[in-house]
C-alpha positions as CSV (number, residue, x, y, z in Angstrom):
1,M,167.5,65.7,133.1
2,K,168.2,68.5,130.7
3,N,166.4,66.5,128.0
4,V,163.1,66.1,130.1
5,S,163.3,69.7,131.2
6,S,163.5,71.0,127.7
7,S,160.8,68.6,126.5
8,F,158.8,69.7,129.4
9,I,159.3,73.6,128.4
10,V,158.3,72.7,124.9
11,F,155.2,70.5,125.8
12,T,154.1,73.5,128.0
13,A,154.6,76.1,125.4
14,L,152.8,73.8,122.9
15,V,149.8,73.3,125.3
16,A,149.8,77.1,125.9
17,C,149.7,77.8,122.2
18,L,147.1,75.3,121.4
19,S,145.1,76.4,124.4
20,T,144.9,80.0,123.4
21,G,143.7,78.9,119.9
22,C,140.7,77.2,121.4
23,L,139.8,80.1,123.5
24,A,136.5,81.4,122.4
25,V,135.7,85.0,122.7
26,K,132.1,85.7,122.7
27,T,131.0,89.2,121.8
28,Q,127.5,90.5,121.7
29,H,126.0,92.9,119.7
30,E,122.8,94.1,120.8
31,V,120.3,95.3,118.2
32,K,117.8,97.5,119.8
33,P,114.6,97.8,118.0
34,I,113.6,101.3,116.6
35,H,110.1,102.2,117.8
36,I,108.1,104.3,115.3
37,T,104.7,105.1,116.4
38,M,102.4,105.9,113.6
39,D,98.8,106.6,114.4
40,V,97.0,104.4,111.9
41,N,93.7,106.2,112.7
42,L,95.2,109.4,111.2
43,K,96.1,107.5,107.9
44,V,92.6,106.0,107.8
45,D,91.0,109.4,108.5
46,K,93.0,111.1,105.7
47,A,92.2,108.4,103.2
48,I,88.5,108.8,103.9
49,D,88.6,112.6,104.0
50,D,90.4,112.5,100.6
51,S,87.7,110.1,99.4
52,I,84.9,112.3,100.5
53,E,86.5,115.5,99.1
54,N,87.4,113.6,95.8
55,N,83.5,112.6,95.6
56,E,82.8,116.3,95.9
57,R,85.1,117.5,93.2
58,K,84.3,114.6,90.9
59,P,81.0,113.3,92.0
60,P,80.0,109.8,91.5
61,K,77.7,108.5,88.7
62,Y,74.6,109.0,90.6
63,F,75.5,111.7,93.0
64,K,72.6,114.1,92.0
65,E,69.9,111.5,92.2
66,I,71.3,110.4,95.6
67,R,71.7,113.7,96.8
68,D,68.1,114.6,96.0
69,M,66.8,111.4,97.6
70,F,68.9,112.0,100.7
71,N,67.6,115.7,101.0
72,Q,64.1,114.6,100.4
73,K,64.5,112.0,103.4
74,L,63.7,109.2,101.0
75,I,67.0,107.6,101.9
76,G,69.3,107.6,104.9
77,L,72.9,106.8,105.6
78,T,73.5,103.7,107.4
79,N,76.3,103.3,110.3
80,R,78.2,101.4,107.6
81,G,78.1,104.0,105.0
82,Y,75.5,102.7,102.7
83,W,72.3,104.2,101.4
84,E,69.1,102.7,102.6
85,K,65.5,103.6,101.7
86,R,63.4,105.2,104.4
87,A,60.3,105.9,102.3
88,D,58.7,104.3,99.2
89,L,60.8,104.5,96.1
90,T,60.4,103.9,92.5
91,V,62.2,100.8,91.0
92,E,64.6,103.2,89.3
93,Q,65.5,104.9,92.6
94,E,66.0,101.5,94.2
95,Q,68.3,100.4,91.4
96,I,70.3,103.7,91.7
97,I,70.8,103.0,95.6
98,L,72.1,99.4,94.7
99,L,74.6,100.7,91.8
100,S,75.6,103.5,94.2
101,N,76.3,101.2,97.2
102,A,78.2,98.9,94.8
103,E,80.3,101.7,93.7
104,Q,80.7,102.9,97.2
105,T,82.0,99.3,98.5
106,Q,84.6,99.4,95.7
107,R,85.9,102.8,97.1
108,Y,85.9,101.4,100.7
109,A,87.7,98.3,99.5
110,E,90.5,100.5,98.0
111,I,90.9,102.6,101.0
112,A,91.0,99.5,103.1
113,T,93.7,98.0,101.0
114,K,95.8,101.2,100.9
115,T,95.6,101.7,104.7
116,N,95.9,98.1,105.6
117,S,92.6,98.2,107.4
118,S,89.4,96.0,107.4
119,L,86.6,96.8,105.1
120,A,84.2,97.0,108.3
121,E,86.4,99.5,109.9
122,I,86.5,101.8,106.8
123,E,82.8,101.4,106.3
124,K,82.1,102.7,109.9
125,K,84.7,105.4,109.9
126,H,83.4,106.7,106.4
127,A,79.8,106.8,107.7
128,S,80.7,108.8,110.9
129,R,83.1,111.2,109.0
130,F,80.3,111.7,106.5
131,V,77.5,112.5,109.2
132,E,80.1,114.9,110.8
133,R,80.0,116.9,107.7
134,I,76.2,117.2,107.5
135,P,75.2,120.5,109.0
136,V,72.9,120.2,112.1
137,G,69.4,121.1,111.2
138,K,69.8,119.7,107.5
139,G,66.9,117.2,108.4
140,V,68.4,114.2,106.8
141,W,68.3,110.5,108.1
142,Y,71.3,108.8,109.4
143,Q,72.0,105.9,111.6
144,D,74.1,106.2,114.8
145,A,76.6,103.7,116.0
146,A,74.0,101.8,117.9
147,G,71.9,101.4,114.7
148,E,69.2,103.8,115.7
149,W,67.7,106.2,112.8
150,K,67.9,109.8,113.5
151,I,67.4,113.1,111.7
152,R,70.2,115.5,111.6
């Protein structure tokens, strides 16, 4: 009997040791997301403002010709930020508009890439920011968001 009871104690001790080794302790680590709110519009607006100011400091190649045509109401600014003829132009003036618009497309694409935005978004925002800077009563053509031509 002594043999059975000591075997039983050893067996129970062995089962207890083995069962504690099989216990799984599950711990949970909660990783809470960090919310950073960054207004992308501010980033885009800043990049567009910088682009406009850069054009004023270091004018594009055809700045003078475009400015003169714009002030003479020969061209207007579309709601996508490109020049469009509003009166009869010479072949040379039309070429200048094409080249200026191509250069502008390149600048818009750079801003879109830098701000992780779409080209269309940059075009529209640039046009609206540019129009905001035109003094009221200047008498130049621009296209509103609905596509209607107006004089500011």
